N, CA, C and O atoms as a GROMACS GRO file, in nm:
protein
  264
    1UNK      N    1   7.174 -18.569 -20.689
    1UNK     CA    2   7.288 -18.536 -20.604
    1UNK      C    3   7.259 -18.590 -20.464
    1UNK      O    4   7.151 -18.569 -20.410
    2UNK      N    5   7.355 -18.657 -20.407
    2UNK     CA    6   7.336 -18.715 -20.275
    2UNK      C    7   7.359 -18.609 -20.166
    2UNK      O    8   7.422 -18.505 -20.190
    3UNK      N    9   7.308 -18.638 -20.049
    3UNK     CA   10   7.330 -18.548 -19.936
    3UNK      C   11   7.478 -18.536 -19.905
    3UNK      O   12   7.526 -18.427 -19.873
    4UNK      N   13   7.552 -18.646 -19.915
    4UNK     CA   14   7.696 -18.641 -19.889
    4UNK      C   15   7.766 -18.547 -19.987
    4UNK      O   16   7.857 -18.474 -19.948
    5UNK      N   17   7.724 -18.549 -20.112
    5UNK     CA   18   7.783 -18.460 -20.213
    5UNK      C   19   7.751 -18.315 -20.181
    5UNK      O   20   7.836 -18.227 -20.197
    6UNK      N   21   7.628 -18.289 -20.137
    6UNK     CA   22   7.589 -18.153 -20.100
    6UNK      C   23   7.674 -18.106 -19.982
    6UNK      O   24   7.724 -17.994 -19.981
    7UNK      N   25   7.689 -18.192 -19.881
    7UNK     CA   26   7.768 -18.156 -19.764
    7UNK      C   27   7.913 -18.126 -19.802
    7UNK      O   28   7.971 -18.029 -19.753
    8UNK      N   29   7.970 -18.207 -19.888
    8UNK     CA   30   8.107 -18.183 -19.932
    8UNK      C   31   8.118 -18.050 -20.005
    8UNK      O   32   8.214 -17.976 -19.985
    9UNK      N   33   8.020 -18.020 -20.089
    9UNK     CA   34   8.020 -17.893 -20.163
    9UNK      C   35   8.011 -17.775 -20.068
    9UNK      O   36   8.084 -17.677 -20.082
   10UNK      N   37   7.920 -17.784 -19.971
   10UNK     CA   38   7.899 -17.673 -19.877
   10UNK      C   39   8.026 -17.648 -19.796
   10UNK      O   40   8.055 -17.534 -19.760
   11UNK      N   41   8.102 -17.752 -19.767
   11UNK     CA   42   8.227 -17.734 -19.692
   11UNK      C   43   8.327 -17.647 -19.767
   11UNK      O   44   8.416 -17.588 -19.705
   12UNK      N   45   8.315 -17.638 -19.898
   12UNK     CA   46   8.408 -17.556 -19.977
   12UNK      C   47   8.363 -17.410 -19.986
   12UNK      O   48   8.439 -17.325 -20.033
   13UNK      N   49   8.242 -17.380 -19.942
   13UNK     CA   50   8.189 -17.244 -19.952
   13UNK      C   51   8.252 -17.151 -19.848
   13UNK      O   52   8.301 -17.197 -19.744
   14UNK      N   53   8.250 -17.022 -19.877
   14UNK     CA   54   8.294 -16.925 -19.775
   14UNK      C   55   8.200 -16.929 -19.654
   14UNK      O   56   8.082 -16.961 -19.668
   15UNK      N   57   8.252 -16.897 -19.536
   15UNK     CA   58   8.170 -16.902 -19.414
   15UNK      C   59   8.040 -16.821 -19.426
   15UNK      O   60   7.937 -16.862 -19.373
   16UNK      N   61   8.045 -16.707 -19.492
   16UNK     CA   62   7.924 -16.624 -19.505
   16UNK      C   63   7.814 -16.699 -19.580
   16UNK      O   64   7.697 -16.691 -19.542
   17UNK      N   65   7.851 -16.771 -19.684
   17UNK     CA   66   7.752 -16.848 -19.760
   17UNK      C   67   7.701 -16.968 -19.678
   17UNK      O   68   7.583 -17.003 -19.685
   18UNK      N   69   7.789 -17.029 -19.602
   18UNK     CA   70   7.747 -17.138 -19.515
   18UNK      C   71   7.646 -17.087 -19.412
   18UNK      O   72   7.546 -17.153 -19.383
   19UNK      N   73   7.674 -16.969 -19.357
   19UNK     CA   74   7.581 -16.910 -19.259
   19UNK      C   75   7.446 -16.878 -19.322
   19UNK      O   76   7.342 -16.900 -19.259
   20UNK      N   77   7.446 -16.828 -19.443
   20UNK     CA   78   7.320 -16.798 -19.512
   20UNK      C   79   7.240 -16.926 -19.534
   20UNK      O   80   7.118 -16.928 -19.517
   21UNK      N   81   7.308 -17.034 -19.573
   21UNK     CA   82   7.240 -17.162 -19.592
   21UNK      C   83   7.186 -17.214 -19.459
   21UNK      O   84   7.074 -17.264 -19.453
   22UNK      N   85   7.265 -17.202 -19.354
   22UNK     CA   86   7.221 -17.248 -19.222
   22UNK      C   87   7.096 -17.172 -19.177
   22UNK      O   88   7.004 -17.231 -19.121
   23UNK      N   89   7.092 -17.043 -19.202
   23UNK     CA   90   6.975 -16.963 -19.168
   23UNK      C   91   6.854 -17.009 -19.248
   23UNK      O   92   6.745 -17.024 -19.193
   24UNK      N   93   6.873 -17.032 -19.375
   24UNK     CA   94   6.764 -17.078 -19.461
   24UNK      C   95   6.709 -17.212 -19.412
   24UNK      O   96   6.588 -17.231 -19.406
   25UNK      N   97   6.797 -17.303 -19.378
   25UNK     CA   98   6.754 -17.435 -19.330
   25UNK      C   99   6.683 -17.424 -19.196
   25UNK      O  100   6.586 -17.496 -19.171
   26UNK      N  101   6.730 -17.336 -19.109
   26UNK     CA  102   6.664 -17.317 -18.980
   26UNK      C  103   6.523 -17.262 -18.999
   26UNK      O  104   6.431 -17.305 -18.930
   27UNK      N  105   6.506 -17.168 -19.092
   27UNK     CA  106   6.373 -17.115 -19.119
   27UNK      C  107   6.280 -17.221 -19.176
   27UNK      O  108   6.162 -17.226 -19.142
   28UNK      N  109   6.333 -17.306 -19.264
   28UNK     CA  110   6.251 -17.416 -19.317
   28UNK      C  111   6.205 -17.508 -19.204
   28UNK      O  112   6.090 -17.551 -19.202
   29UNK      N  113   6.295 -17.537 -19.111
   29UNK     CA  114   6.260 -17.624 -18.998
   29UNK      C  115   6.153 -17.558 -18.911
   29UNK      O  116   6.059 -17.625 -18.868
   30UNK      N  117   6.166 -17.428 -18.885
   30UNK     CA  118   6.066 -17.356 -18.806
   30UNK      C  119   5.930 -17.357 -18.874
   30UNK      O  120   5.828 -17.377 -18.808
   31UNK      N  121   5.928 -17.336 -19.004
   31UNK     CA  122   5.801 -17.339 -19.078
   31UNK      C  123   5.737 -17.478 -19.070
   31UNK      O  124   5.617 -17.491 -19.048
   32UNK      N  125   5.820 -17.580 -19.089
   32UNK     CA  126   5.769 -17.717 -19.089
   32UNK      C  127   5.713 -17.756 -18.953
   32UNK      O  128   5.614 -17.829 -18.946
   33UNK      N  129   5.774 -17.707 -18.847
   33UNK     CA  130   5.731 -17.744 -18.713
   33UNK      C  131   5.611 -17.663 -18.664
   33UNK      O  132   5.547 -17.700 -18.566
   34UNK      N  133   5.580 -17.553 -18.734
   34UNK     CA  134   5.470 -17.467 -18.691
   34UNK      C  135   5.512 -17.361 -18.591
   34UNK      O  136   5.431 -17.276 -18.553
   35UNK      N  137   5.637 -17.364 -18.548
   35UNK     CA  138   5.684 -17.267 -18.449
   35UNK      C  139   5.687 -17.125 -18.502
   35UNK      O  140   5.666 -17.030 -18.426
   36UNK      N  141   5.712 -17.108 -18.631
   36UNK     CA  142   5.723 -16.972 -18.684
   36UNK      C  143   5.589 -16.899 -18.678
   36UNK      O  144   5.586 -16.779 -18.653
   37UNK      N  145   5.480 -16.971 -18.699
   37UNK     CA  146   5.348 -16.909 -18.688
   37UNK      C  147   5.320 -16.865 -18.545
   37UNK      O  148   5.266 -16.757 -18.521
   38UNK      N  149   5.357 -16.950 -18.450
   38UNK     CA  150   5.337 -16.917 -18.309
   38UNK      C  151   5.424 -16.798 -18.269
   38UNK      O  152   5.378 -16.710 -18.196
   39UNK      N  153   5.548 -16.795 -18.314
   39UNK     CA  154   5.635 -16.681 -18.284
   39UNK      C  155   5.579 -16.553 -18.344
   39UNK      O  156   5.580 -16.449 -18.278
   40UNK      N  157   5.530 -16.560 -18.466
   40UNK     CA  158   5.472 -16.441 -18.530
   40UNK      C  159   5.349 -16.393 -18.453
   40UNK      O  160   5.331 -16.273 -18.433
   41UNK      N  161   5.265 -16.487 -18.411
   41UNK     CA  162   5.145 -16.450 -18.336
   41UNK      C  163   5.183 -16.380 -18.206
   41UNK      O  164   5.124 -16.278 -18.169
   42UNK      N  165   5.281 -16.434 -18.139
   42UNK     CA  166   5.323 -16.374 -18.012
   42UNK      C  167   5.387 -16.237 -18.032
   42UNK      O  168   5.363 -16.146 -17.954
   43UNK      N  169   5.467 -16.223 -18.137
   43UNK     CA  170   5.530 -16.093 -18.164
   43UNK      C  171   5.428 -15.988 -18.202
   43UNK      O  172   5.446 -15.869 -18.173
   44UNK      N  173   5.321 -16.030 -18.267
   44UNK     CA  174   5.217 -15.936 -18.309
   44UNK      C  175   5.119 -15.902 -18.197
   44UNK      O  176   5.037 -15.812 -18.213
   45UNK      N  177   5.126 -15.973 -18.086
   45UNK     CA  178   5.033 -15.952 -17.975
   45UNK      C  179   5.065 -15.818 -17.908
   45UNK      O  180   5.172 -15.799 -17.851
   46UNK      N  181   4.969 -15.725 -17.916
   46UNK     CA  182   4.991 -15.593 -17.857
   46UNK      C  183   4.917 -15.577 -17.724
   46UNK      O  184   4.893 -15.465 -17.678
   47UNK      N  185   4.880 -15.689 -17.662
   47UNK     CA  186   4.812 -15.687 -17.533
   47UNK      C  187   4.913 -15.720 -17.423
   47UNK      O  188   4.942 -15.838 -17.400
   48UNK      N  189   4.966 -15.619 -17.353
   48UNK     CA  190   5.067 -15.647 -17.251
   48UNK      C  191   5.022 -15.747 -17.145
   48UNK      O  192   5.106 -15.816 -17.087
   49UNK      N  193   4.894 -15.756 -17.119
   49UNK     CA  194   4.846 -15.852 -17.020
   49UNK      C  195   4.873 -15.997 -17.060
   49UNK      O  196   4.875 -16.085 -16.974
   50UNK      N  197   4.893 -16.022 -17.189
   50UNK     CA  198   4.917 -16.158 -17.238
   50UNK      C  199   5.067 -16.191 -17.242
   50UNK      O  200   5.104 -16.305 -17.268
   51UNK      N  201   5.151 -16.093 -17.216
   51UNK     CA  202   5.295 -16.116 -17.222
   51UNK      C  203   5.344 -16.184 -17.096
   51UNK      O  204   5.291 -16.159 -16.987
   52UNK      N  205   5.443 -16.269 -17.110
   52UNK     CA  206   5.504 -16.333 -16.994
   52UNK      C  207   5.607 -16.240 -16.931
   52UNK      O  208   5.682 -16.172 -17.002
   53UNK      N  209   5.611 -16.236 -16.799
   53UNK     CA  210   5.718 -16.160 -16.733
   53UNK      C  211   5.854 -16.222 -16.766
   53UNK      O  212   5.865 -16.342 -16.790
   54UNK      N  213   5.957 -16.139 -16.767
   54UNK     CA  214   6.091 -16.185 -16.801
   54UNK      C  215   6.136 -16.300 -16.710
   54UNK      O  216   6.198 -16.396 -16.757
   55UNK      N  217   6.105 -16.291 -16.581
   55UNK     CA  218   6.144 -16.397 -16.488
   55UNK      C  219   6.081 -16.530 -16.526
   55UNK      O  220   6.144 -16.635 -16.512
   56UNK      N  221   5.957 -16.527 -16.574
   56UNK     CA  222   5.889 -16.650 -16.617
   56UNK      C  223   5.956 -16.708 -16.741
   56UNK      O  224   5.972 -16.830 -16.753
   57UNK      N  225   5.995 -16.623 -16.833
   57UNK     CA  226   6.064 -16.668 -16.954
   57UNK      C  227   6.196 -16.734 -16.916
   57UNK      O  228   6.230 -16.842 -16.967
   58UNK      N  229   6.272 -16.670 -16.828
   58UNK     CA  230   6.399 -16.727 -16.783
   58UNK      C  231   6.377 -16.862 -16.717
   58UNK      O  232   6.455 -16.955 -16.738
   59UNK      N  233   6.271 -16.874 -16.636
   59UNK     CA  234   6.242 -17.000 -16.569
   59UNK      C  235   6.211 -17.109 -16.670
   59UNK      O  236   6.262 -17.221 -16.660
   60UNK      N  237   6.127 -17.077 -16.770
   60UNK     CA  238   6.091 -17.176 -16.871
   60UNK      C  239   6.212 -17.214 -16.956
   60UNK      O  240   6.230 -17.332 -16.988
   61UNK      N  241   6.294 -17.117 -16.992
   61UNK     CA  242   6.413 -17.149 -17.070
   61UNK      C  243   6.510 -17.234 -16.991
   61UNK      O  244   6.574 -17.324 -17.046
   62UNK      N  245   6.522 -17.207 -16.863
   62UNK     CA  246   6.610 -17.286 -16.778
   62UNK      C  247   6.571 -17.432 -16.777
   62UNK      O  248   6.656 -17.520 -16.782
   63UNK      N  249   6.439 -17.458 -16.771
   63UNK     CA  250   6.389 -17.596 -16.774
   63UNK      C  251   6.417 -17.660 -16.908
   63UNK      O  252   6.454 -17.777 -16.915
   64UNK      N  253   6.398 -17.583 -17.016
   64UNK     CA  254   6.418 -17.637 -17.151
   64UNK      C  255   6.564 -17.670 -17.178
   64UNK      O  256   6.594 -17.759 -17.257
   65UNK      N  257   6.654 -17.598 -17.112
   65UNK     CA  258   6.796 -17.619 -17.135
   65UNK      C  259   6.854 -17.728 -17.047
   65UNK      O  260   6.968 -17.770 -17.068
   66UNK      N  261   6.778 -17.773 -16.949
   66UNK     CA  262   6.827 -17.879 -16.859
   66UNK      C  263   6.833 -18.013 -16.929
   66UNK      O  264   6.871 -18.113 -16.868
   0.00000   0.00000   0.00000
């Protein structure tokens, strides 16, 4: 089955199923990139001294979105 055929098929699905597929694909991309392991490590970090202040996160996100 070609990618074009898959895309055409997905277009016929209900929005809820399309959203579930999009979530699945996003998770696959995160796993492949290694970001999911880093996110898990950070979420599991119970040392407040290692956490970034909210202002720092906003600053970093602002740069990433530019």
